[in-house]
N, C-alpha and C positions, 0 to 999 in steps of 0.2 A: 246551974243547970246549963247544959251544952245546947246552944240553939239549933245545932244539926240534927238532934234527936227529937225536936219539938213535934214534927208530924208523927213520929212514932207513938209519942204520948198521947196525941189527939185521938188516934184510933182505939185507945183503952177506954175511952169514955163513951157512953151511949150516943152523944151527940157527935162525936167524931166517926163512930160507925154509921149513923144515919147519913151523914154528909157523903161518905164513900160509897154507901148503897145507892144514894140518889145520883152519884156521878156514874156508878155502874149501870143503873136503869137508863140513864141518858145515853150511854155507850151503847146499850143493846138496841135502843131506839134508832140509833145511827147505823149500827153494824149490820143488822138483819137485812134492811133494804139495800145496803151496799153489797151484801153477799148475793142477793138476788140479782142485782145489775151485774155483778162480776160473773155470775153463772151464766146469764143470758148472753153475755156479751164477750165471753172468752175466746170463741172461735175468731171472731172478728178483731178483737184486740191482740191476740197472741197466735192468730193463724199465719199462713203463708203470706208474704208480701213480695211484690215484683221488684222493690228497690234494692236490698242487699242481695248480692250475688253469692256471698258465702254462707247463706243461711241453711242450717241442717235442721232436721227434725228433733235431734238432741238438744240443740240451743233453744229451740221453740218450746220443748217440753220443760225444759231447765227454767226458763222464765215463767212459765205457767206455775210450775211447782213452787217456786219461790214466792209468788204473789199469794197463792193459797196458804203457804206456811205462815206469811205475815198475817193474813186474815184470820187463821185458825188461832194464832197465838193471841192476837187482839181479843178474839171472841173468849178464849179461855181466861184471860185476864179480867175482862169484864164480867163474865160469869162468876169468877171468884169473888169479884167485889160485891155482887148481889148476893150470892148464896153462901160464899165461904167464911165471911166475917162474923 
């Protein structure tokens, strides 16, 4: 048996799925409050700053969009672990 495929075989058993669902639930417990904090502080964290002089509205929006994209991707992965297996 190839040791690189051992985690894939673990998900085929009921115990392996239970462990992955537990990891997904822990991820939801962490990600939901993180999303609320990100939503409440997005203007302060990604808003205008007086330090960089070459800051444009496009660069501010791009950084905010990248952050939300990472958050939504992680949320999708965790939801798949909880409900998709």
